[in-house]
C-alpha positions as a printed Julia matrix, in Angstrom:
112×3 Matrix{Float64}:
  -3.42  -12.24  17.9
  -3.05  -13.8   21.36
   0.29  -13.76  23.12
   1.48  -15.44  26.26
   3.37  -12.62  27.92
   5.93  -13.43  30.58
   4.83  -10.52  32.76
   1.73   -8.37  33.13
   3.77   -5.27  32.3
   4.43   -6.71  28.83
   0.7    -7.11  28.22
   0.07   -3.52  29.3
   2.9    -2.25  27.12
   1.52   -4.16  24.12
  -1.93   -2.66  24.75
  -0.4     0.81  24.89
   1.37    0.19  21.58
  -1.87   -1.1   20.05
  -3.82    1.88  21.35
  -1.41    4.21  19.55
  -1.22    2.02  16.43
   2.45    1.22  16.86
   3.36   -2.02  15.1
   5.15   -4.53  17.31
   6.32   -8.11  17.48
   6.71  -10.02  20.72
  10.1   -11.67  21.32
  10.75  -12.29  17.61
  14.54  -12.68  17.75
  16.98  -14.4   20.06
  20.52  -13.02  20.0
  23.22  -15.52  20.91
  25.66  -14.04  23.44
  28.03  -16.95  24.09
  28.91  -20.28  22.56
  30.28  -23.56  23.85
  33.47  -24.96  22.39
  31.38  -26.96  19.9
  29.85  -23.62  18.73
  26.38  -24.35  20.13
  24.76  -21.42  21.96
  24.99  -21.37  25.75
  23.71  -17.85  26.48
  21.21  -15.68  24.66
  19.06  -12.59  24.99
  15.54  -12.2   23.57
  14.26   -8.6   23.87
  10.57   -8.32  24.71
   9.4    -6.26  21.74
  10.53   -5.3   18.27
   9.07   -2.11  16.76
   9.56   -2.56  13.0
   8.59    1.01  12.05
  11.3     2.28  14.4
  13.76   -0.57  13.79
  14.41   -0.98  17.5
  13.88   -3.49  20.26
  12.39   -2.72  23.68
  13.16   -4.65  26.84
  11.0    -4.05  29.92
  12.62   -4.47  33.29
  10.23   -4.47  36.21
  12.13   -7.09  38.17
  14.14   -7.18  41.37
  17.62   -5.64  41.38
  19.52   -8.95  41.13
  17.71   -9.81  37.9
  18.17   -6.26  36.57
  21.92   -6.59  37.1
  21.99   -9.83  35.09
  19.89   -8.23  32.36
  22.33   -5.31  32.21
  25.2    -7.73  31.67
  23.33   -9.44  28.84
  22.5    -6.11  27.25
  26.14   -4.97  27.44
  27.26   -8.22  25.81
  24.61   -7.88  23.12
  25.78   -4.34  22.32
  29.36   -5.63  22.02
  28.37   -8.41  19.62
  25.59   -6.61  17.73
  26.49   -2.88  17.78
  24.07   -2.01  14.96
  21.03   -3.37  16.83
  19.1    -0.71  18.76
  17.71   -1.91  22.1
  15.92    0.39  24.52
  15.74   -0.7   28.14
  12.71    0.5   30.09
  13.04    0.26  33.85
  10.09   -0.15  36.19
  10.07    3.6   36.85
  10.02    4.28  33.07
   7.16    1.83  32.58
   5.16    3.36  35.44
   5.85    6.88  34.1
   4.49    5.82  30.69
   1.33    4.47  32.29
   0.89    7.63  34.35
   1.6     9.92  31.38
  -1.15    8.3   29.37
  -3.58    8.08  32.27
  -3.44    4.38  33.09
  -2.79    2.54  36.3
  -1.1    -0.85  36.57
  -4.51   -2.47  36.89
  -6.13   -0.69  33.94
  -5.43   -1.17  30.29
  -4.95    1.48  27.6
  -7.95    0.13  25.72
 -10.24    0.85  28.66
């Protein structure tokens, strides 16, 4: 299955999940966060990964601080509207720690 990932970190994360046989789906659900007066969506959040065996979503954040702040706001709003949905936020340092823990660099892939 080929995916067009938005960021290289997402591709590496998917490879890590594959390497450890963790089932995943890429951006399968968009959660509406705000609506216009005519009830059409005007803001939404689509977490990067869904892990069906764990019933949780994972969002990778390896972006600059301004974008991280906006993502935090979306995640807070999502938790207000969808309190039963589990979303884990992985920061750049978390992502890099995962790669290091399993012996991979940013330029290598878990399948290597």
